[in-house]
C-alpha angles and dihedrals in degrees: 000000000000097000097025096055115104133163096242095049091047096053096041128161083032107080138212088246090057091053094046090050091051092048095047092048094043090229128133120251125205128188126180117221141183122271088246094057098093100018095108091046091051091049091049091052092049091048088059096047091130085074089069089089090069095055131084113249123201137164133207132183131211116233120243106288090023093262099138143355131247117240115274110269123199116242138178125248090251090060097056096093093048094052092041091055090046092057100261125143111231116214117196115193134180088044093138088057096046102038117060092206091055093043087060091046094052092048094050090046092054092046095045094050096038087230113181095199130065124288121207138172126226134169134220124204119190137169124219110304096013127112143099122313120224115310142126128233135226088229138053113251131207107197121200113193106219103171138006128358133293128182117220129195110200132179115232096227134032121264086216130001116243099351118197095219140030121259134193148147119302127207090264089062095249122125114225143137121295095242141096096239108093095191117097130195113235092251091053095060119107139180119254106263124258105211091181084078095047126109123244123223126183105204117207129177109300096025125124127206123185117199115184119218116277094028116127114237144154133195132204126182115233091195133344107335132193119176137170119218121202105199126204106205119203096170113095126359112025100030117131093247092047092050097048099036092046090054092048091047092053089052094044094054091072086074113077091212089064092047094051135070127267109276112275114261119169113230093244095050124135122266089257090063091051089052088056090054090049090052090050091055091047089052092050093047091050089050090051091050089052089054091049091049090049092053092045089058095043117023094179096114094046092047089048090054091048092049090050091052097048090044094051100099097166 
């Protein structure tokens, strides 16, 4: 199983083209599978359970009435059963780093999809009635149901395409971003979700559910549930803006005027000095436009950066 496992063979008859179509459209994709579909993967993970010590373990609890979630709290491996019995949802991250079988799975997923961002694997363990309350993620998630059953409620369209942060319901009943900064850019704003219009999916062993980033969803175990999430991360290294701006920055740094500071101008300078600063900005923007024009004519450097990102399987 260790060497034979690959992303495409694991998801078959679902195809890479199906996943790309779901991602591009921002729409969820569900495929029912046989109970045997992920059995060997599940057995391989359990045979490497000594690798659990190299993962990050956290637990979160749904509030009464499943209106919101408690913050993720770090736990030790020996505490998993206690929190599981108490109704917590255990989230295990860094699994693709700790487990050889999942390291191979993440690498073949990235290569098969040609994904420029990072791919990681994480697992969720929930007892009956436990699971995440409504939220959306800043990543697209491919969920493989390994054991048990979990009911999902999923919106059919994203609240926002490619968000940079997660959002969810707070104890006051309002949905907002999980961050301290209250200010939102115009493009970050979203409507409060209407789950009466969401689709319901009952995931059983062998089933796959793909939820693109920015799509509202919730999950509740109907019995013991163990799932594996393969996450496609667009935030950080590999994003379109990171790829292009990084390439432009590397080219710009050959110019000492880009490497230096803005010319010194005391705050109480005369208007003429402020004009000089304005001219400096005009000069830099013209230089940036020249770099953009250069890369429009010859995309070699940008394509080279892209190839490096999709080939980086570490």
